[in-house]
C-alpha positions as CSV (number, residue, x, y, z in Angstrom):
1,M,67.4,194.9,78.0
2,Y,68.2,191.3,77.0
3,S,67.3,191.7,73.3
4,R,69.8,192.1,70.5
5,A,68.0,195.3,69.4
6,W,68.4,196.9,72.8
7,L,72.1,196.1,72.9
8,R,72.7,197.4,69.4
9,A,70.9,200.7,70.3
10,L,72.9,201.0,73.5
11,W,76.2,200.7,71.6
12,A,75.2,202.5,68.4
13,D,77.0,205.8,69.3
14,R,80.1,204.1,70.8
15,R,83.3,206.0,70.3
16,P,86.1,203.5,71.0
17,P,88.7,204.9,73.4
18,T,92.3,205.0,72.2
19,G,94.7,202.7,73.8
20,I,92.3,200.3,75.4
21,S,93.7,196.8,75.7
22,E,90.7,194.9,77.2
23,Y,87.1,195.3,78.2
24,V,85.9,194.1,81.6
25,S,82.2,193.8,81.8
26,H,79.9,193.2,84.7
27,F,76.9,192.5,82.5
28,Q,76.9,189.1,80.8
29,L,75.8,190.5,77.4
30,L,78.0,193.5,77.1
31,P,79.8,194.4,75.0
32,P,78.1,192.8,72.0
33,A,80.6,190.8,70.0
34,E,80.2,192.9,66.9
35,A,80.9,196.1,68.8
36,V,84.5,195.5,69.9
37,R,87.8,194.2,68.6
38,E,89.6,194.1,72.0
39,P,89.6,191.1,74.3
40,V,86.7,190.9,76.7
41,S,86.7,189.4,80.2
42,Y,83.6,189.2,82.4
43,Y,83.5,189.8,86.2
44,I,80.1,188.5,87.4
45,D,78.3,187.4,90.5
46,A,75.7,185.2,88.8
47,T,74.9,183.9,85.3
48,L,71.7,184.8,83.5
49,Y,70.4,181.3,84.2
50,Q,70.9,181.9,87.9
51,Y,69.2,185.3,87.7
52,F,66.3,183.9,85.8
53,E,65.8,180.8,87.9
54,H,66.8,181.8,91.4
55,Y,66.0,185.5,91.6
56,G,62.5,185.2,90.1
57,R,63.2,187.3,86.9
58,R,60.0,187.0,84.8
59,L,60.8,187.1,81.1
60,G,59.4,185.1,78.3
61,K,61.0,181.7,77.6
62,R,62.1,182.8,74.1
63,I,63.9,185.9,75.4
64,Q,65.5,183.9,78.2
65,A,66.7,181.2,75.8
66,E,68.1,183.8,73.3
67,A,69.9,185.7,76.1
68,R,71.4,182.5,77.5
69,A,72.6,181.4,74.1
70,R,74.3,184.7,73.5
71,E,75.7,184.6,77.0
72,R,77.3,181.2,76.2
73,E,78.8,182.6,73.1
74,A,80.2,185.5,75.0
75,Y,81.8,183.4,77.7
76,H,83.4,181.1,75.1
77,A,84.8,184.0,73.3
78,A,86.0,185.8,76.5
79,R,89.5,185.9,77.7
80,F,88.3,185.1,81.3
81,V,85.1,184.8,83.2
82,V,85.8,185.8,86.8
83,C,83.1,184.7,89.2
84,T,82.6,186.1,92.7
85,S,81.4,182.8,94.1
86,R,81.9,179.1,93.7
87,W,78.2,178.9,92.9
88,C,78.6,181.1,89.9
89,A,81.9,179.5,88.8
90,D,80.3,176.0,88.9
91,D,77.4,177.2,86.7
92,V,79.7,178.8,84.2
93,E,81.6,175.5,83.9
94,V,78.6,173.1,84.0
95,S,75.8,175.0,82.3
96,Y,77.9,177.0,79.9
97,G,80.8,174.6,79.2
98,V,83.5,177.1,80.0
99,P,86.8,175.3,81.0
100,A,87.8,175.7,84.6
101,E,91.1,177.4,83.7
102,R,89.2,180.3,82.1
103,S,86.6,180.7,84.9
104,A,87.5,181.2,88.5
């Protein structure tokens, strides 16, 4: 579920709705950047780093690193990253380098 191939397959049959002005995603890697033209904002309770490190998610180091790199790209391209806790917001700012004015 963290690989590029999985995300491409998930969005392969996407039919963009008319009149959409923004995507709000609860999953850090959706939507894939190549799948949408509209602005994207994320509404998250934890970063992938926090999931992998603190919740015991067991994935290979390569997949974790690739997913976190894409997550960083997604956050930097996002309109906003809305975090449900200070713990998450701090990680978005410190570990991912997202400016505080775009993460709250």
